[in-house]
N, C-alpha and C positions, 0 to 999 in steps of 0.2 A: 026209497032207500032209507034204511034205518040209520040212526046216528051211531049206534054201537051194536055190535054183534057178540053173542056168547059162544066162544069156542071151547069152553071147559069140557064139553062132552064129545069133542071131535076125536077122530082116530087118524093116525098117520097114514099117508098115502101108501097103499100096499104095492103100487106099481113102481115106486122109486126104490132102487136097490140101495145105493149109497149116494149121498149128495156130493157134488164136487166142491172143492175149495178153491177159490180164486187166490192165486199167488202171483208175485212178480218174479220173473226169472230172466237172467241175461244170457242170451245165446249168441254165438257168432252168426254173422249174416249169412255165411255160406251154409251153415247148418239149417237155418230157417229156410233158405232157398231150396235146399235139398228136400225138406219135408213138404214145402209148397209145391214142388214139381211132382212129388209122389201123390200129393193130394189131387192135383189136376188129373193124373193118370187114373187114380182109383175112385175119384168122386167122393172121397171122405175128407172132411175139413182137416187142415194140417195140424191143428191143436189136438184133435182126436187121435191122429196118427202118432204124434209125439207121446200122448198119454198111453196109447196101446203099447208102444215100444217100451216105455218106462215100466209099465205094469208087467210086461213080459220079463224084463230084466229082474224086477223085484220078485216075481213068482218063481222064477228059476234060480233065484239067488246068485245071479251073475256077479262076479267080482271083477273089478277094474284091474287090468294088467297094463302097467305103464313101464316103458323102457326109455330111459333118458339117453340121448345120444351123447357120446363123450368125444 
């Protein structure tokens, strides 16, 4: 193994679309449980399901509709 490698002529991986960014987000426990249950049914990791749902919301430009109880 070399001590150093020269990556100056390297090219980006063409198979990676967009890299994901790690963040910290606080979610209610029942929300996480809901996505974990969906994950068990679908075989898709729950974090991927949350990402897919949020991506769908962003691509369709869904807006949040909140009604406060009086």
